C-alpha positions in Angstrom: 105.2 96.3 121.3 102.4 93.8 120.7 98.9 95.4 120.5 95.5 95.3 119.0 95.3 98.8 117.5 91.8 100.2 116.6 92.1 102.8 113.8 89.3 105.3 113.5 89.2 108.1 110.9 86.8 110.8 109.7 84.4 110.7 112.7 82.9 114.0 111.4 81.1 115.0 114.6 79.0 111.8 114.4 78.7 110.8 118.1 76.4 107.8 117.5 78.9 106.3 115.0 81.9 107.0 117.2 80.4 105.4 120.3 79.3 102.3 118.3 82.8 101.9 116.8 84.6 102.3 120.2 82.3 99.8 121.8 82.8 97.3 118.9 86.6 97.7 119.1 86.7 97.1 122.8 84.5 94.0 122.3 87.2 92.7 119.9 89.9 93.3 122.5 91.5 96.5 121.3 94.3 97.6 123.5 95.3 100.8 121.8 93.3 103.5 119.9 94.3 105.8 117.1 92.2 108.6 115.6 93.3 109.6 112.1 91.9 113.1 111.8 88.7 114.9 110.9 87.0 114.6 114.3 84.7 117.4 113.3 82.8 118.7 110.2 79.5 117.8 108.7 77.9 116.3 111.8 76.0 117.8 114.7 78.1 116.9 117.8 81.6 118.3 117.4 81.9 119.3 121.0 80.9 115.8 122.4 83.1 114.0 119.9 86.2 116.2 120.7 85.5 115.7 124.4 85.4 111.9 123.9 88.6 111.8 121.9 90.4 114.2 124.4 89.5 111.8 127.2 90.9 108.9 125.2 94.0 110.8 124.4 94.6 111.4 128.1 94.5 107.6 128.4 97.1 107.1 125.7 95.2 107.2 122.4 97.1 108.6 119.4 95.5 111.4 117.5 96.5 113.3 114.3 94.9 116.3 112.7 92.7 116.3 109.6 91.7 119.1 107.2 88.3 119.6 108.8 89.9 120.0 112.2 92.2 122.6 110.7 89.3 124.4 109.0 87.4 124.6 112.3 90.3 126.4 114.0 90.4 129.2 111.4 87.2 129.1 109.4 87.1 131.0 106.1 84.5 133.7 106.0 82.9 132.1 102.9 83.2 128.3 102.7 84.6 127.2 99.3 85.5 124.0 97.6 84.4 120.5 98.4 81.8 120.5 101.1 81.2 124.2 100.9 77.4 123.7 101.2 77.8 121.3 104.1 78.5 121.9 107.8 80.2 125.3 108.0 83.6 125.4 109.7 82.4 128.6 111.3 79.5 126.8 112.9 81.8 124.1 114.2 84.2 126.6 115.5 81.4 128.3 117.5 80.4 124.9 119.1 83.9 124.2 120.4 85.3 125.6 123.7 88.7 127.3 123.8 90.1 124.1 125.4 88.7 121.9 122.6 90.2 124.2 120.0 93.5 124.2 121.7 93.4 120.4 121.6 92.8 120.4 117.9 95.5 123.0 117.3 98.0 120.9 119.2 97.5 117.8 117.1 100.4 116.7 114.9 99.9 116.0 111.2 101.9 112.7 111.4 102.5 110.3 114.3 105.1 107.5 114.1 105.0 104.5 116.5 107.6 101.9 115.9 107.2 100.9 112.3 103.7 102.5 112.0 103.0 105.9 110.6 99.6 107.5 111.2 98.4 110.4 109.0 95.0 111.8 107.9 95.7 111.9 104.2 99.2 111.3 102.7 102.5 111.1 104.6 103.9 112.9 101.5 103.2 116.6 102.2 100.5 115.8 104.8 99.3 119.4 104.9 98.4 119.2 101.2 95.5 116.8 102.1 96.1 114.5 99.1 93.5 111.8 98.5 95.3 108.4 98.4 93.1 106.5 96.0 95.6 105.2 93.4 98.9 103.3 93.6 100.7 106.5 92.6 99.6 108.4 95.7 100.1 105.3 97.9 103.7 105.1 96.6 104.4 108.7 97.5 103.1 108.2 101.0 105.0 105.0 101.5 108.2 106.6 100.2 107.9 109.2 103.0 107.0 106.6 105.5 110.2 104.7 104.6 112.2 107.9 105.0 110.7 108.3 108.5 111.6 104.7 109.4 108.1 103.2 109.1 106.8 100.4 106.9 103.0 100.6 107.5 100.9 103.7 106.8 97.4 104.0 108.2 95.2 107.0 107.1 91.7 108.1 106.3 90.4 111.1 104.2 89.0 109.1 101.3 86.1 107.7 103.4 86.6 104.2 101.9 88.4 101.1 103.0 91.4 100.3 100.8 94.7 98.5 101.0 98.0 98.8 99.0 101.1 96.7 99.4 104.6 96.4 97.9 104.8 93.0 96.2 107.7 90.6 95.9 109.0 92.3 92.7 108.8 95.8 94.3 105.6 96.8 92.5 102.8 98.5 94.5 99.7 96.5 94.3 96.1 97.3 95.3 94.0 94.9 97.4 90.2 95.0 98.0 89.5 94.0 101.6 86.3 92.3 102.7 84.8 93.5 105.9 85.4 91.2 108.8 88.1 89.1 107.1 91.5 89.4 108.6 94.2 90.2 106.0 97.8 89.0 106.7 100.1 92.0 106.6 103.6 90.5 107.2 106.3 92.9 108.4 108.7 92.0 105.5 106.4 94.0 103.2 105.3 97.6 103.1 101.6 98.4 103.5 99.3 101.4 103.3 95.6 101.2 104.4 92.8 103.8 104.3 90.6 102.6 107.1 87.3 104.3 106.0 85.1 106.8 107.8 83.5 106.3 111.1 81.0 109.1 110.7 80.3 109.4 107.0 80.9 106.3 104.8 80.8 107.1 101.0 80.7 103.6 99.5 76.9 103.1 99.5 76.8 101.3 102.8 75.6 103.3 105.8 77.4 101.2 108.4 80.3 102.9 110.2 83.9 101.9 109.3 87.1 101.4 111.2 89.9 98.8 111.2 91.9 96.8 113.8 95.6 96.0 113.4 96.9 93.0 115.4 100.6 93.6 115.5 101.3 90.2 117.2 99.4 88.2 114.5 100.4 90.7 111.8 96.8 90.9 110.6 94.6 93.8 109.6 90.8 93.5 109.8 88.5 96.1 108.2 85.3 96.4 110.2 81.7 97.6 109.5 79.5 98.6 112.4 75.7 99.2 112.3 74.7 102.3 114.3 71.7 104.5 114.8 72.3 106.7 111.7 68.7 108.0 112.0 69.5 109.5 115.3 72.7 111.1 113.9 70.6 112.5 111.0 68.0 113.8 113.3 70.6 115.6 115.4 71.9 117.3 112.2 68.4 118.5 111.3 67.8 119.8 114.9 71.1 121.7 114.7 69.9 123.5 111.6 72.7 122.2 109.4 72.0 121.4 105.7 69.6 118.5 105.2 72.0 116.9 102.7 74.3 116.1 105.7 71.5 114.1 107.3 70.2 112.4 104.1 73.6 111.1 103.1 74.0 109.1 106.3 71.2 106.7 105.3 72.6 106.4 101.8 76.2 105.9 102.8 77.2 108.5 100.1 
C-alpha cells in the first residue's frame, strides 16, 4: 500500500517533543504512524506519552517495544548499567496505570508490514537490544529482515539518524543523511535506517528527530523539529528526577 509513514523512536517520556513531531508529521501529510520503542524512561511524562501513543494505536499506528518500556514493566530493585543514574524504571513504573503497563507488555519486539520491518534495536535477536551503529550490526539486522520477507528495516535505540544500504556489488554501505533532504530508497535495494530520537537527541543538536518514508515516491526524509525543550527540562526538575536528564535536553547529548 502507498503511504507516507512517520517513524518516531525513543520518545522517552518527552511529551513536548512528541507533540511537536506528530504535528510536524501531520503537516507533511503523514498517513501512517509507527512508534519504534522506548516510549518511556528519562523524561517526566511517561503516563501522558503512553496515553497519546495508545490513542494513536487504536487509530491504526504501529508500535513496537523498547528496552526502557520493558524495564518499566519489571524494574530492577537497583538500577544498573547505562542510564542507571537517570530516570529510574521504578519511578516510571509507579507513574503508569495498570492499563498502560498492560499496553506496554502487549507490544511486539518486531512488526512487519509488507516489505518493511519495524524494530527498536536490531532485528537480529531483538531482545538483546543491540546498538546498530556499524555495517556489521546493520548486516545482521538486514539478514534477519530478509529471512522475514522484508527489505527495509526501520529502528531507533542509537538516538542518531543513520542510513545503511546494500550497494550494487552486494556490499553494505553507510550513508550520512542531511535533515530535510529526501533520500531515494528504491525497492530493488535493501535499506536500514535508524530514525533518531524524538525525546533525547544525542548528536549535539537539541531539536527532536524523526523520519518520513514515502512508499509511493520511494524516498526517506530525516527530519529535525524545534520544540520547547526548556519546558520538558522544567518538567523533569519538577518531577524530582536527576538534573542531568534535564540539562542534556538543551545540549542534545
